[in-house]
C-alpha positions as a Python dict, from the first residue, in 0.01 Angstrom:
ca = {
    (1, 'M'): (0, 0, 0),
    (2, 'K'): (154, 265, -217),
    (3, 'N'): (-23, 538, -21),
    (4, 'L'): (108, 387, 305),
    (5, 'Y'): (466, 408, 182),
    (6, 'Y'): (410, 764, 63),
    (7, 'S'): (271, 866, 403),
    (8, 'K'): (569, 711, 583),
    (9, 'F'): (807, 897, 349),
    (10, 'K'): (636, 1230, 424),
    (11, 'L'): (654, 1156, 796),
    (12, 'L'): (1024, 1073, 772),
    (13, 'T'): (1096, 1390, 573),
    (14, 'F'): (910, 1601, 827),
    (15, 'A'): (1103, 1447, 1120),
    (16, 'L'): (1435, 1499, 941),
    (17, 'G'): (1345, 1865, 884),
    (18, 'L'): (1268, 1906, 1254),
    (19, 'L'): (1603, 1750, 1340),
    (20, 'I'): (1792, 1984, 1107),
    (21, 'S'): (1601, 2283, 1242),
    (22, 'A'): (1673, 2183, 1601),
    (23, 'S'): (2038, 2131, 1518),
    (24, 'S'): (2053, 2475, 1354),
    (25, 'V'): (1894, 2641, 1653),
    (26, 'A'): (2132, 2463, 1885),
    (27, 'Q'): (2437, 2599, 1693),
    (28, 'T'): (2347, 2970, 1719),
    (29, 'I'): (2527, 3159, 1994),
    (30, 'S'): (2477, 3501, 2151),
    (31, 'I'): (2789, 3715, 2199),
    (32, 'S'): (2832, 4039, 2391),
    (33, 'G'): (3126, 4259, 2488),
    (34, 'K'): (3280, 4606, 2484),
    (35, 'V'): (3477, 4791, 2215),
    (36, 'T'): (3755, 5025, 2332),
    (37, 'G'): (4045, 5217, 2175),
    (38, 'D'): (4416, 5254, 2249),
    (39, 'D'): (4338, 5476, 2546),
    (40, 'A'): (4094, 5222, 2695),
    (41, 'Q'): (3805, 5460, 2623),
    (42, 'A'): (3479, 5322, 2486),
    (43, 'I'): (3421, 5353, 2110),
    (44, 'P'): (3053, 5419, 2026),
    (45, 'G'): (2933, 5337, 1676),
    (46, 'A'): (3190, 5066, 1603),
    (47, 'S'): (3075, 4807, 1349),
    (48, 'I'): (3064, 4437, 1447),
    (49, 'L'): (2982, 4202, 1159),
    (50, 'E'): (2967, 3825, 1127),
    (51, 'K'): (3216, 3749, 849),
    (52, 'G'): (3062, 3634, 522),
    (53, 'T'): (2710, 3746, 618),
    (54, 'S'): (2506, 4062, 651),
    (55, 'N'): (2444, 3985, 1017),
    (56, 'G'): (2588, 4267, 1228),
    (57, 'T'): (2540, 4542, 1484),
    (58, 'V'): (2706, 4858, 1621),
    (59, 'S'): (2833, 4944, 1968),
    (60, 'D'): (2628, 5178, 2187),
    (61, 'E'): (2744, 5500, 2357),
    (62, 'N'): (2927, 5294, 2621),
    (63, 'G'): (3098, 5073, 2363),
    (64, 'Q'): (2876, 4776, 2453),
    (65, 'Y'): (2735, 4541, 2187),
    (66, 'S'): (2545, 4213, 2156),
    (67, 'L'): (2510, 3990, 1851),
    (68, 'T'): (2371, 3643, 1776),
    (69, 'V'): (2585, 3451, 1526),
    (70, 'S'): (2500, 3141, 1324),
    (71, 'N'): (2748, 2903, 1487),
    (72, 'A'): (3021, 2877, 1750),
    (73, 'N'): (3295, 2880, 1485),
    (74, 'A'): (3193, 3212, 1330),
    (75, 'T'): (3434, 3506, 1290),
    (76, 'L'): (3357, 3863, 1402),
    (77, 'V'): (3488, 4161, 1205),
    (78, 'F'): (3539, 4481, 1411),
    (79, 'S'): (3582, 4810, 1221),
    (80, 'F'): (3574, 5183, 1293),
    (81, 'I'): (3712, 5493, 1119),
    (82, 'G'): (4065, 5566, 1233),
    (83, 'Y'): (4123, 5213, 1364),
    (84, 'K'): (4250, 4892, 1206),
    (85, 'T'): (3985, 4644, 1096),
    (86, 'T'): (4027, 4327, 1306),
    (87, 'E'): (3888, 3975, 1265),
    (88, 'V'): (3831, 3766, 1580),
    (89, 'P'): (3726, 3396, 1579),
    (90, 'V'): (3439, 3323, 1822),
    (91, 'N'): (3561, 2977, 1924),
    (92, 'G'): (3248, 2918, 2131),
    (93, 'R'): (3296, 3226, 2352),
    (94, 'A'): (2996, 3423, 2477),
    (95, 'I'): (3191, 3738, 2579),
    (96, 'I'): (3442, 3903, 2349),
    (97, 'D'): (3593, 4241, 2444),
    (98, 'M'): (3780, 4420, 2167),
    (99, 'A'): (4063, 4674, 2211),
    (100, 'M'): (4107, 4833, 1868),
    (101, 'Q'): (4440, 4971, 1747),
    (102, 'A'): (4468, 5313, 1582),
    (103, 'D'): (4539, 5311, 1210),
    (104, 'I'): (4795, 5586, 1145),
    (105, 'T'): (4718, 5586, 772),
    (106, 'S'): (4351, 5644, 836),
    (107, 'L'): (4421, 5910, 1096),
    (108, 'Q'): (4588, 6118, 827),
    (109, 'E'): (4241, 6160, 679),
    (110, 'V'): (4120, 6324, 1002),
    (111, 'V'): (4189, 6697, 1021),
    (112, 'V'): (4177, 6935, 1317),
    (113, 'T'): (3955, 7239, 1262),
    (114, 'G'): (3932, 7473, 1556),
    (115, 'Y'): (3810, 7282, 1856),
    (116, 'A'): (3721, 6951, 1691),
    (117, 'S'): (3851, 6674, 1464),
    (118, 'E'): (3656, 6589, 1151),
    (119, 'R'): (3678, 6340, 870),
    (120, 'K'): (3817, 6483, 549),
    (121, 'Q'): (3530, 6351, 338),
    (122, 'D'): (3278, 6528, 563),
    (123, 'L'): (3428, 6873, 502),
    (124, 'V'): (3317, 7126, 244),
    (125, 'S'): (3571, 7392, 346),
    (126, 'A'): (3903, 7460, 171),
    (127, 'I'): (4131, 7261, 402),
    (128, 'S'): (4465, 7095, 327),
    (129, 'Q'): (4705, 6902, 546),
    (130, 'V'): (5078, 6825, 555),
    (131, 'S'): (5188, 6529, 768),
    (132, 'G'): (5474, 6524, 1013),
    (133, 'A'): (5670, 6292, 781),
    (134, 'N'): (5663, 6556, 507),
    (135, 'T'): (5752, 6829, 755),
    (136, 'I'): (6089, 6665, 829),
    (137, 'A'): (6154, 6546, 474),
    (138, 'I'): (6439, 6796, 429),
    (139, 'P'): (6650, 6993, 681),
    (140, 'Q'): (6495, 7336, 728),
    (141, 'S'): (6509, 7611, 987),
    (142, 'D'): (6133, 7658, 1022),
    (143, 'I'): (5826, 7447, 956),
    (144, 'G'): (5676, 7698, 713),
    (145, 'Q'): (5912, 7572, 443),
    (146, 'A'): (5743, 7230, 462),
    (147, 'L'): (5432, 7384, 302),
    (148, 'Q'): (5623, 7501, -4),
    (149, 'G'): (5496, 7325, -317),
    (150, 'R'): (5272, 7087, -119),
    (151, 'I'): (4947, 7284, -88),
    (152, 'A'): (4773, 7452, -380),
    (153, 'G'): (4723, 7826, -338),
    (154, 'V'): (4975, 7863, -53),
    (155, 'Q'): (5281, 8071, -138),
    (156, 'V'): (5599, 8030, 65),
    (157, 'T'): (5905, 8247, 8),
    (158, 'T'): (6231, 8255, 199),
    (159, 'S'): (6562, 8430, 159),
    (160, 'G'): (6764, 8123, 257),
    (161, 'Q'): (6940, 8325, 526),
    (162, 'P'): (6970, 8130, 854),
    (163, 'G'): (6713, 8242, 1108),
    (164, 'T'): (6494, 8428, 859),
    (165, 'P'): (6133, 8305, 894),
    (166, 'S'): (5950, 8195, 583),
    (167, 'Q'): (5687, 8428, 443),
    (168, 'V'): (5365, 8228, 413),
    (169, 'R'): (5072, 8370, 217),
    (170, 'I'): (4745, 8174, 214),
    (171, 'R'): (4519, 8434, 56),
    (172, 'G'): (4778, 8651, -112),
    (173, 'F'): (4836, 9010, -4),
    (174, 'G'): (4498, 9118, 126),
    (175, 'S'): (4609, 9442, 293),
    (176, 'F'): (4901, 9678, 340),
    (177, 'G'): (4934, 9557, 697),
    (178, 'N'): (5003, 9212, 837),
    (179, 'N'): (4934, 8934, 584),
    (180, 'N'): (5081, 8658, 800),
    (181, 'P'): (4849, 8366, 883),
    (182, 'L'): (4741, 8288, 1237),
    (183, 'Y'): (4915, 7982, 1384),
    (184, 'I'): (4730, 7763, 1636),
    (185, 'I'): (4990, 7547, 1808),
    (186, 'D'): (4820, 7287, 2028),
    (187, 'G'): (4533, 7532, 2080),
    (188, 'V'): (4754, 7835, 2152),
    (189, 'P'): (4722, 8122, 1898),
    (190, 'T'): (5038, 8301, 1779),
    (191, 'F'): (5183, 8469, 1470),
    (192, 'D'): (5532, 8325, 1525),
    (193, 'N'): (5632, 7966, 1448),
    (194, 'S'): (6010, 8020, 1428),
    (195, 'N'): (6093, 7814, 1738),
    (196, 'I'): (5884, 7506, 1656),
    (197, 'N'): (6094, 7197, 1596),
    (198, 'P'): (5985, 7015, 1277),
    (199, 'Y'): (6036, 6678, 1452),
    (200, 'D'): (5766, 6768, 1706),
    (201, 'V'): (5497, 6825, 1442),
    (202, 'E'): (5229, 6558, 1399),
    (203, 'S'): (5048, 6753, 1126),
    (204, 'Q'): (4987, 7099, 982),
    (205, 'T'): (4632, 7179, 875),
    (206, 'V'): (4579, 7488, 658),
    (207, 'L'): (4234, 7650, 678),
    (208, 'K'): (4219, 7855, 361),
    (209, 'D'): (3864, 7985, 331),
    (210, 'A'): (3679, 8257, 521),
    (211, 'G'): (3505, 7998, 741),
    (212, 'A'): (3811, 8003, 968),
    (213, 'A'): (3705, 8349, 1086),
    (214, 'A'): (3392, 8196, 1240),
    (215, 'I'): (3619, 8010, 1483),
    (216, 'Y'): (3915, 8242, 1537),
    (217, 'G'): (3772, 8586, 1457),
    (218, 'A'): (3940, 8876, 1280),
    (219, 'R'): (4288, 8738, 1343),
    (220, 'A'): (4211, 8466, 1089),
    (221, 'S'): (4165, 8716, 803),
    (222, 'A'): (4489, 8598, 638),
    (223, 'G'): (4418, 8228, 694),
    (224, 'V'): (4491, 7982, 973),
    (225, 'I'): (4750, 7707, 1014),
    (226, 'V'): (4665, 7457, 1289),
    (227, 'I'): (4975, 7277, 1415),
    (228, 'T'): (4937, 6962, 1625),
    (229, 'T'): (5246, 6833, 1804),
    (230, 'K'): (5322, 6470, 1882),
    (231, 'H'): (5203, 6284, 2191),
    (232, 'G'): (5245, 5938, 2332),
    (233, 'K'): (4973, 5671, 2330),
    (234, 'Y'): (4776, 5488, 2597),
    (235, 'D'): (4885, 5152, 2456),
    (236, 'G'): (5159, 5048, 2700),
    (237, 'T'): (5440, 5072, 2443),
    (238, 'T'): (5761, 5278, 2450),
    (239, 'K'): (5933, 5407, 2138),
    (240, 'V'): (6278, 5562, 2103),
    (241, 'N'): (6361, 5756, 1787),
    (242, 'F'): (6703, 5884, 1682),
    (243, 'D'): (6745, 6076, 1361),
    (244, 'M'): (7043, 6255, 1213),
    (245, 'N'): (7077, 6414, 872),
    (246, 'S'): (7306, 6664, 710),
    (247, 'G'): (7342, 6842, 379),
    (248, 'V'): (7486, 7150, 217),
    (249, 'T'): (7350, 7472, 74),
    (250, 'M'): (7516, 7581, -248),
    (251, 'Q'): (7570, 7944, -333),
    (252, 'G'): (7478, 8071, -678),
    (253, 'A'): (7728, 8126, -957),
    (254, 'G'): (7727, 8502, -907),
    (255, 'V'): (7805, 8745, -1189),
    (256, 'V'): (8116, 8836, -1385),
    (257, 'N'): (8249, 9171, -1261),
    (258, 'L'): (8464, 9418, -1449),
    (259, 'T'): (8838, 9405, -1389),
    (260, 'P'): (8999, 9707, -1216),
    (261, 'Q'): (9126, 9834, -1551),
    (262, 'Q'): (8784, 9797, -1711),
    (263, 'Q'): (8625, 9985, -1420),
    (264, 'A'): (8888, 10258, -1452),
    (265, 'N'): (8814, 10288, -1823),
    (266, 'K'): (8442, 10328, -1754),
    (267, 'V'): (8501, 10591, -1484),
    (268, 'Y'): (8732, 10779, -1722),
    (269, 'E'): (8474, 10757, -2001),
    (270, 'A'): (8197, 10887, -1771),
    (271, 'Q'): (8412, 11182, -1661),
    (272, 'K'): (8512, 11260, -2016),
    (273, 'N'): (8150, 11270, -2135),
    (274, 'T'): (8017, 11474, -1842),
    (275, 'P'): (7969, 11847, -1932),
    (276, 'G'): (8219, 12045, -1729),
    (277, 'G'): (8373, 11722, -1600),
    (278, 'S'): (8740, 11648, -1557),
    (279, 'A'): (8888, 11349, -1740),
    (280, 'T'): (9215, 11296, -1556),
    (281, 'G'): (9193, 10926, -1493),
    (282, 'Q'): (9072, 10985, -1134),
    (283, 'P'): (8987, 10837, -891),
    (284, 'Y'): (9219, 10550, -978),
    (285, 'G'): (9528, 10771, -979),
    (286, 'G'): (9751, 10947, -1228),
    (287, 'N'): (9719, 11284, -1388),
    (288, 'L'): (9759, 11169, -1746),
    (289, 'D'): (9475, 11172, -1993),
    (290, 'V'): (9446, 10794, -1960),
    (291, 'P'): (9302, 10590, -1670),
    (292, 'T'): (9572, 10432, -1456),
    (293, 'I'): (9572, 10191, -1162),
    (294, 'P'): (9779, 10294, -856),
    (295, 'D'): (10003, 10048, -673),
    (296, 'Y'): (9847, 10128, -333),
    (297, 'I'): (9494, 10251, -266),
    (298, 'N'): (9532, 10314, 108),
    (299, 'V'): (9844, 10424, 295),
    (300, 'G'): (9811, 10554, 650),
    (301, 'V'): (10006, 10869, 733),
    (302, 'P'): (10069, 10912, 1109),
    (303, 'D'): (9885, 11211, 1260),
    (304, 'K'): (9730, 11298, 925),
    (305, 'G'): (9510, 11017, 797),
    (306, 'A'): (9496, 10782, 502),
    (307, 'I'): (9590, 10870, 146),
    (308, 'G'): (9528, 10678, -175),
    (309, 'N'): (9667, 10655, -527),
    (310, 'V'): (10020, 10588, -402),
    (311, 'M'): (10276, 10443, -639),
    (312, 'E'): (10552, 10196, -557),
    (313, 'G'): (10861, 10356, -398),
    (314, 'D'): (10676, 10625, -204),
    (315, 'P'): (10858, 10669, 133),
    (316, 'R'): (10524, 10702, 314),
    (317, 'I'): (10468, 10331, 260),
    (318, 'A'): (10761, 10239, 485),
    (319, 'T'): (10648, 10492, 748),
    (320, 'A'): (10296, 10345, 748),
    (321, 'L'): (10429, 9991, 784),
    (322, 'A'): (10644, 10097, 1079),
    (323, 'N'): (10338, 10246, 1254),
    (324, 'Y'): (10089, 9981, 1144),
    (325, 'N'): (9780, 9965, 1370),
    (326, 'I'): (9430, 9823, 1326),
    (327, 'N'): (9319, 9851, 1691),
    (328, 'P'): (9116, 10171, 1742),
    (329, 'D'): (9183, 10153, 2118),
    (330, 'K'): (9551, 10211, 2048),
    (331, 'G'): (9504, 10522, 1839),
    (332, 'Q'): (9490, 10607, 1471),
    (333, 'I'): (9416, 10330, 1224),
    (334, 'I'): (9717, 10296, 995),
    (335, 'Q'): (9706, 10040, 716),
    (336, 'V'): (9877, 9971, 390),
    (337, 'V'): (9640, 9833, 127),
    (338, 'K'): (9782, 9734, -208),
    (339, 'A'): (9568, 9749, -521),
    (340, 'N'): (9459, 9417, -663),
    (341, 'R'): (9527, 9463, -1032),
    (342, 'A'): (9388, 9116, -1116),
    (343, 'G'): (9058, 9205, -949),
    (344, 'T'): (8887, 9065, -641),
    (345, 'D'): (8583, 8837, -680),
    (346, 'W'): (8398, 8973, -380),
    (347, 'Y'): (8102, 8739, -425),
    (348, 'K'): (8329, 8435, -408),
    (349, 'A'): (8519, 8581, -113),
    (350, 'M'): (8199, 8642, 86),
    (351, 'T'): (8017, 8314, 15),
    (352, 'R'): (8078, 7944, 79),
    (353, 'V'): (7925, 7598, 52),
    (354, 'A'): (7733, 7594, 380),
    (355, 'P'): (7667, 7273, 579),
    (356, 'V'): (7332, 7201, 747),
    (357, 'T'): (7307, 6947, 1033),
    (358, 'R'): (7013, 6826, 1238),
    (359, 'V'): (7018, 6571, 1521),
    (360, 'S'): (6706, 6456, 1707),
    (361, 'L'): (6647, 6213, 1995),
    (362, 'G'): (6288, 6136, 2097),
    (363, 'L'): (6108, 5917, 2349),
    (364, 'A'): (5734, 5838, 2351),
    (365, 'G'): (5524, 5595, 2550),
    (366, 'G'): (5240, 5545, 2793),
    (367, 'N'): (4998, 5310, 2963),
    (368, 'D'): (4628, 5312, 3043),
    (369, 'K'): (4677, 5597, 3296),
    (370, 'A'): (4922, 5833, 3125),
    (371, 'H'): (5124, 5901, 2814),
    (372, 'Y'): (5426, 6119, 2737),
    (373, 'Y'): (5642, 6250, 2452),
    (374, 'A'): (5991, 6401, 2493),
    (375, 'N'): (6232, 6520, 2227),
    (376, 'F'): (6566, 6698, 2205),
    (377, 'T'): (6682, 6846, 1874),
    (378, 'Y'): (6999, 7029, 1776),
    (379, 'F'): (6990, 7225, 1451),
    (380, 'D'): (7295, 7394, 1295),
    (381, 'Q'): (7258, 7585, 969),
    (382, 'Q'): (7553, 7777, 829),
    (383, 'G'): (7471, 8055, 584),
    (384, 'V'): (7614, 8075, 233),
    (385, 'T'): (7740, 8421, 338),
    (386, 'I'): (8029, 8397, 583),
    (387, 'N'): (7963, 8481, 950),
    (388, 'Q'): (7591, 8406, 914),
    (389, 'Y'): (7452, 8100, 1093),
    (390, 'L'): (7173, 7965, 1311),
    (391, 'K'): (7220, 7724, 1601),
    (392, 'R'): (6908, 7614, 1783),
    (393, 'Y'): (6848, 7378, 2075),
    (394, 'N'): (6490, 7255, 2132),
    (395, 'I'): (6347, 7052, 2418),
    (396, 'R'): (5983, 6941, 2394),
    (397, 'L'): (5781, 6764, 2665),
    (398, 'N'): (5415, 6670, 2615),
    (399, 'S'): (5235, 6459, 2873),
    (400, 'E'): (4884, 6370, 2982),
    (401, 'F'): (4749, 6191, 3288),
    (402, 'K'): (4410, 6038, 3373),
    (403, 'P'): (4373, 6048, 3753),
    (404, 'M'): (4011, 5934, 3721),
    (405, 'K'): (3752, 5851, 3459),
    (406, 'N'): (3662, 6143, 3229),
    (407, 'V'): (3935, 6362, 3383),
    (408, 'R'): (4255, 6442, 3195),
    (409, 'V'): (4542, 6664, 3308),
    (410, 'G'): (4839, 6744, 3089),
    (411, 'E'): (5088, 7000, 2963),
    (412, 'N'): (5278, 7093, 2648),
    (413, 'L'): (5620, 7243, 2719),
    (414, 'L'): (5872, 7385, 2472),
    (415, 'V'): (6213, 7525, 2564),
    (416, 'S'): (6413, 7678, 2280),
    (417, 'Y'): (6757, 7840, 2280),
    (418, 'R'): (6894, 7993, 1961),
    (419, 'I'): (7217, 8161, 1854),
    (420, 'N'): (7161, 8377, 1549),
    (421, 'P'): (7399, 8675, 1510),
    (422, 'T'): (7195, 8834, 1230),
    (423, 'N'): (6870, 8763, 1418),
    (424, 'G'): (6703, 8687, 1089),
    (425, 'N'): (6719, 9050, 977),
    (426, 'P'): (6638, 9063, 603),
    (427, 'S'): (6850, 9378, 566),
    (428, 'D'): (7157, 9156, 593),
    (429, 'E'): (7078, 9040, 242),
    (430, 'N'): (7237, 9367, 134),
    (431, 'V'): (7570, 9198, 202),
    (432, 'Q'): (7516, 9007, -122),
    (433, 'N'): (7437, 9329, -308),
    (434, 'L'): (7751, 9495, -174),
    (435, 'A'): (7956, 9213, -323),
    (436, 'Y'): (7857, 9334, -671),
    (437, 'R'): (7905, 9705, -597),
    (438, 'M'): (8242, 9678, -425),
    (439, 'P'): (8527, 9793, -658),
    (440, 'T'): (8732, 9492, -760),
    (441, 'V'): (9057, 9688, -718),
    (442, 'I'): (9014, 9653, -339),
    (443, 'P'): (9177, 9333, -203),
    (444, 'V'): (9030, 9117, 71),
    (445, 'H'): (9334, 9167, 299),
    (446, 'D'): (9589, 9444, 347),
    (447, 'V'): (9960, 9382, 305),
    (448, 'N'): (9986, 9242, 658),
    (449, 'G'): (9707, 8995, 598),
}
């Protein structure tokens, strides 16, 4: 009797096991679908995993996948480099198509090298990158300044004069010739980046080692900077960006110059100690054996020219004032310039606190057939030296169209108009040097202002 009960128990256990097994088989479900990106293009190699298990698969070259999950209430986890990881409940569905969204943070780890994009961790070359956000962090006249202090081994120097391009050195001074890096702007090689609007830059990738020459040839001997400008997305969204910022550039403290009397004393001392020299107090006036400061350093004499070292009360002063003329088209230049006994601070007179203003308006958008990016930027930088400034107007238009599958047509257009009286000529820096060499006895204005 005992054996009979034991046999019935074994039979019941076996039947219950079959029931559980059948129930388990009945709950499994096969799922298939396609994985695409923002531009509706297939993503091969995307990972599809059943959450909480090791059950998973990857999409094929056409973005297609198929996976059998344990039950109809499972959750699928879609992931791929450069895209946001997304969890999707199955809810009994047999077909699940996934359109993945680009992850901007992850895309910053993808760098452009020549004709391809590669993951940062896959590279062994000396490559560094500066994002578009860092490029516009501060108002600046050219994008080269955005590299300053952000990439090891890259030296950036600039005079601060409006319109003067930054001097970028990636490998130091390798020759006596051109040490400027090669710029690749959206695939177009150039050595000039002065007209690129910082707001249009998506990223700057610096190729520092000699491997860049394998792609770009001898022109890459001083290094390569690959600049990628912004584009819209195939995601059906439209974004409008408006940005305005302003600041000031402060001039330095300058130096303390000698007063006119101190300069006269030094000139007198030099003349006195020169063998065969004449110590008469010249050229500041007077024939005594002491340096003296005249009342007027320039008095125009009609039909004769200008004379200096004129003292108060000289009748030629009144004659010069009566014939005063500073227009060369009307004849002889006749001025009356009085000596500034207190001394003129020429550095202070020639410099100022200079404002910097930048205004940008951008529009970006697209759908599954096209995308576009448009931007207008106005940049106004006043120099710390008077009469030096840069005004620049930039219009950028990038667009791309897909008339049919695997065919893309687009353009990148930049229109730039700049007003820069000094034209970025470094020799204009001598204006600052002249401020220290100009005798302080000379005033800024003549007696007529």
